[in-house]
Structures are given as structure tokens and as C-alpha cells.
N, C-alpha and C positions, 0 to 999 in steps of 0.2 A: 584778319590778315592786314599787315601794314606794308604798303608798297614802298619800295626803296628805289625810286625813280632816279635819283641823283647817281647812285652807284651803278644802276643799269646803263645810264648814259655814258658814264666814264668807261665802263667795260666795252661798250659798243665803239667808243672812240678808239680805244686801244686795238680792238679787233680790226679796225680800218687801217691801222698802221703796222701791225705785227701779225705774223702767221700763227703765233702761239701766245695765248694770254692765260695767265694763272690767277685764279681767285684763291687767295690764301687767307688763313685766319684760324682762330680757335674753333673747335668743334661746336656745332649748334648755333653759329651766328647767322645762319640763313644762306650759306653759299649755294646749296643745292636748289633752294627755292629761287634764288636770284638767277642761277644758270637756267632753270626751267622757264622763267619768265622771258629771258633773252632768247632761248631756243624757240619758244612758242611764237615769238614775233619775227623769227628769221624767215627771209623770203625763199630760201632754197631748202634743200634736203637737210635733215637733222639726224644725227646718229648718236645714241647715248650709251655710255658704258659706266657701270658702277662697280668698282673693284671690291666692294664689300659683298656683292652678289656673286656667289660661286659660278653661276652661269656665265656672267660677263667675264669673270676672271678666266674661265676656261676658253672663252672666245678669243681672248688676248694672249693665250699661251704661245701662239706664233704671231707676234704683233705686226710684223711687216705684212704677212698674208692677210691679216684681218683689216688693217687700216689702209693699205695702199689703194684698194679699189674705191674707197669712199670719197664722196665729194660733199660740198656744202659746209656744214658746221658739225664738227665732231666734239662731243662733250665727254670728258673722262673724269669721273669723280673718285676721290680718295687716291690720287695718283702716287702718293708717297708709299703706297703698298707695293708698287711695282716700278722701282727706279730704272729697270732695264728699258722702259719705254722711252726715256729721254733721248738716247742715241737714235732710236727709230724715228722719233719726231723730228730730229735734226735733219735726217736724210729726206723725210717727206716734205718738210718745210722748204728745203733747198731745190726741190724739183722745178725745172724751168717752166714758167707760165702758170704755176699752180695757183688756184684761187681758194683752195681749201683753208678753213680756219679751224684751229684746235683750241678749245676752251677747256683748260684743265683745272681741277679743284684739289686743294690739299689742306688738311687740318694741321698746318704748321707754318711757321715763318719761312720765307724763301730759302734761307740758308740751311734749313733742315730738309727741304725737299731735295734730297741728295742727287747730285748729278745735273740738276737743271741749269745752274749757272755755267758750268763748264761745257755741257753738251749743247746748250741752246743760246750761248752768248750771242747777242745781236739779233736774235730771232724771237725772244720772249720778253713780254712785259708783265709786271706783277701788279695786282690790285688787292690790297688787304681789306677784307670786309670785317669791320668791328661790329660790336653789338649795336642795338638801336640807340639813337641819341635823342636829345630834346626836340629837335626839329621834326624827327620822324614820329616820335611818340606824342608830341604836343605839349605845350607849356603847362597845361593843366595837369599833366601826369608826372611832373618833375619829382615830387616826393615818392611816388610809386616807383619811378624809374631808378631813383637813388637807392631806395630800399631793396628792390628786387633785382636790380641790375638790368643790363641791356640785352641779355640772351632772350630771344623772342618767346620761347616756351615758358620761361620764368616770369617775364613781364606780363604775359597774357594769360597766365594761369587763373583758374576760376576763383581762387581764394589765396590769402596769404599762406595758409598752411600747405596748400597744394604747391605753391611756388617754392616754399622752403623744402618740401619733400623732393621736388624735382631737382633742385640745386644739390641736395645731398647725394642723390643718385648720379647726378652729373659728375660730381667730384669722384665718386667711387668708380664710375665707368672710365673716367680719364686715367685714374691710377692703375686700374686692373686690366684695362684693355688697350687704351690708346698708347700709353708709354711702352709696353712691350711690343706693340705693333710697329713702333718707330725705331725699334732696335736697341732700346735702353734696357740693360739688365740691372734692375734696381728693385728691391722689395717694395711693394706698394705702401706698406706700413712706414717704411723709412722716409719716402718722399712725402707721405701724408703728414708725418710729424714735422718735417722741415717746412712744408707749405703752411701748416697751421702756425708754426713759430714765426714764419715770415709775415703772416697776416698781422701779427702784433707789432711788427716793425714797419708796416706799410706807411708811407709818408715820411719816413726817416732816412737818414744817411746810411748807406751800406757800411757795415762794420763786420767784415768777414772774420776777424779775430775773435770778436765777442760772440758771434753766432757759432763759431767753431767750438769755443769753450763750452757754451751752453748745450751744444748738440753732442759734444764728446768726440769730435772727429777733427781732421786737419783742416786748415783754411782752404787749401786747394779743393778739398772734397766739397765743402759747402759752396764754393764758387762753381763747381761742376753742377751741383743741384740747382743753383740759381740759373745757370746757363740752360738747363733743361726746361725750366719753367718759362724762361724768356723766349726760347726758341719755339715753344709751343703756344706762344701768345697768351700765357697766363699771367705774366709779370712784365712790367715795364721798368727798365733801369734808365732813369733820366740823368744823362751825363752832366758833369759840372761845366760851367763856363769859366774860363780863366784867361787872363791876358796880363800884360805888363802894366799894372796899375800902381806899383810901388807899395802894395798892401798884400798881406798874407791871405790867400784865398783857399777855401776848402776844395779839395780835388777828389772827393768821393762822390759816386753817383747817389741819387735818391731813388728809393724803391717804391713802386706802387703796384698793387694787384690790379690787373687790367679790368676786372668787372667787380663793381661794388656789391652785387648780390652774392657772388661767390665769396668775396671777402667776409660778408656778414654771416654766411653759412659756416665758414671756417672759424670765425670768432664765436659761433654758437649763440648768436643774438636771436632773441625770440621774435615772433611774428608781429607783435604789437609795435606801432611806430614809437611809442614811449620807450620801449626797450632799447631801440637804437639811439634815441635822443639822450638816454641816461647812461649810455655805455662810455667807458673811458676813452675809446678810440673814435668817438663820433667826429671829432674835428679832423682827424687824419682821413677818415672815410670820406667826409665831405670834400676835402682838398683833392684827393685822388679822383673822385667823381668829376669835379669841376675841371681839373687839368685835362682829363680825357675829352670833355665837351669842348674846351677851348681849341684843342688840336683839331678836332673834327670841324668846328665852325670855321677855322682859318683854312682848312684844306691843305695843311702843310704835312711834310714828312717828319717822323719822329727824330731823324738825324739833324733836323734844323731846330730842335727844341733842347733847352738846357735849364738847369737851375743855377743860382749864383749865391754864394755865401762867403762872407769874410770871417776870419777868426775873431774879429772884434764883435760880431753879432749881427751886423747888417746883412740882409738877405733879400732875395727875390724868388718867389715861388716858381715862376716860369719866364724864361727869356726866349723869344722866338725871332729868328732871323728870317725875314720875309722879303725877298727881292732886294736884298742889300739894306733893308731897314730893320731897326731893332725895336721890337715891341715888348713891353714888360707887363706881367700880370701878377697881381697879388690877390689871394683868395681869402675872404673873410666870411665866416658864418655869423653874420650880423646884418641888421637892416640899416645901420647907421655908421658906415665906415668913415675913418678920418685919415688924413695924410700923416704918416708917421716919420720919425727921423730915418728909419730904415729905408722907406720909400724915397726920401730925398737923396739919401746916399746912393741908391741904385740909379736914380735919374741922372745924377751928376757923374758917377763913376763909369757907368756903362753907356752914357750918352744916348739915352733912350729917346726915340722919337715921340713915343706916347707910353703912358702907364695906365692900365685899366685895373681898377679894383673891383673884382667880381664878388657880389654879395648876395645874400638870401632875401633881400627886400623886394619891393614891387616897383620902385622907381629908379630912374637913372638921372644923374646930374653931374655937372663939372665940380671937381673938388679943388683944383688948383690949375695953374698953367701946365698943360700937357698931362694932366691927371684927371681921370674921369671915373666916377662910380657907375658901374653897369649892373643892373639886375640880371640874375642868371636867366630869368624867363625871357629876356630880350637879347640874350647873348648872340644868337645866330644873326638876327637882324642887324644888330649894331656892328658886328665884325664884318658883315658883308658890305657895310657902307664905308669901311676904312679904305681911304684912297691912297 
């Protein structure tokens, strides 16, 4: 078991300020485990409901009667299965002098937990729980974390074969059970084909017209499929950064699968590490993996993150706006990165405060003024020191 103390502290801080806190994210990232740890350390009474349990679902058939008498901490798991709870939680949260806190869990992004934003505006805070990261798994486990992904059961499986089997069942369960439960009427085989196709585009610019032609449907249809995968935290669409630079800039988002282990399962990459290293999409897989680690290390929201590219070819893998400062990141799967003309263009055009080149080697060193090569193993420590 890997303790996720930083996430627990963040959720506890939110519970101190908001009557309702939602832990959201993809299935099997450890939301229930985290909620149980928080509940076990709670000083008052704790009441738990799991809407995948028929008994708890029956207990909440009359939600006001079930929840109104409770005090302390109320934990409700898989809340997206019962959207009618949100208006009830609004009424309960607004009671004068109430000290009850509601910790709700949902296997979807906030916008898909229907009704929460409207019903609980001003009363709810969201905490997205991703898969395990380098800091949690340990720098010595970087290759395994990249290969298996950050979903705890995949990462901690007894063998590579067991991890791969688990990920394949995870994909099937998501398509056959989770998608219908969220109200989407879409054949599992259809979304599976699109998801697999998208895996080959991971790390590339979104080209809806090309995907629509390849898939044999309309462009709005493939955009709808992408929205489903994004809303259920399976895909990240990194928006482009553009401003008045007097240069033609690319305005298409960049697509990444959210978990590298799921990406490798969809690409049907074998269990051997050599199979991954020899795959044509190894560079894109590494880039997506590192992008997610950078976002977690900085502790920023995805809406503060962008990619940047000019039609002339200059580009920046990741641009992060943090407290009014612009930090740039280039990702290189090498142990000897160098400053490129593209990096110089990004430094000048975007007025970057600093540019970090994240690489696969073991050492970190200055590359040039405002440019630093940072080993992935030391990423969290280095970015924590950025003042």
C-alpha cells in the first residue's frame, strides 16, 4: 500500500473550508482508499455509503430522510450513479450552524458529475485524484511506473503479465459497465475502436477531420467520442497557447492518454521492457508520461497548461502559467539534451522565465541562461525549489 499523504492533506484542507468536497477521477485511481484513510482519522462520527452496493442504494432511496439526521463526516462513493442527491446536499449544506461535512466520490470529471456545479455552486470544492506519480512510487520505480502506468493495482501487480491482464480487464470494464452507467448510449466496440485509434495519435495534434475519415463517421461524432474519454479522465486534451506574436501559431489541442499503462495496453505492447523501447510510439508514450508528472510536480491545474507551436516548426511541449510566471518544458528521451533553435524561439517569443529540459539521464545541469536540464528522477525536488 502506498500512502498518498499529500492528497489527504489537500482534501482535509478543503473539508475545513467547504461543506461538500468531491474527490473525482478515473476509476481505480484509489479514491475509495483515500476517503477511507481520511474517514479513519476523522475525530467525529463517520457514515459511509457506496452506491454500487444495493443495500446502500436502498438506504438512499429517500435521501433527505437518510442523510438529515447524520452528523460528523458523510462519505458517499460513486455519487454519479444518483444525481438526485445533489439538490438534497445543497439543502443540507445550507442548514444554519451545520458542522456536517460531505465527502463525495465520483469516477468522472466534475463536469460529468451531473448537477453538482449547478446545485452546489459555492458549497463544493473538487479534488481530482490522478494515478500514482514518481514521488509516491519512488524514483527507483520510474521505468515500472512508465511501463505499467499509475493505477495502483496495475503498478503493484505481482508480475508484468498480471499487470497487463489487469489493464485489459480495466479497459473492458470501463467500456461495458462504466460508460453505460454514466448515461452514454454507445456500443462498447465502437468506443474501443476509437480509443485504440486515439492511442496511436497520443502526443500528436488533434485532427478531427483525419480521424473522422479513418473511422468512417462525421467530425462532430469523433469529437463527441473524444469528449466522453476526456470527461471520464481517460484522455487529456492540452490546449494550444496563442497570442499576438506576428507569427502563425497552431491552434489545435494536443492529445494525450491519461495513463501510460492503459496506453500500452491499447497499443498491445508486450510485457517486456524491450517491447516498449522498440515500439514506434515509444517517444510519444514517454512525452505523455512526463507531461503528467510535470503537472503533478508543480501542483497546477490543467487549465493553466498549454502547448505551443508555430507553423514554421518551432514548438514547446508544455507551457505553464504559474502565479503570473511563464515556465516552459521540453521533454527529451535522451541523457544528453542540448539547446535547440526551437527552444531559443520559445524563450524569446513567449518570454519564458525559465525553460526546463526534462530528460531520461541521471544528472541535472544548466544548459544556458534560463535553461536547465533536469533529470526526471529529480523532477519533483527541482520543481519544488522553483521560487
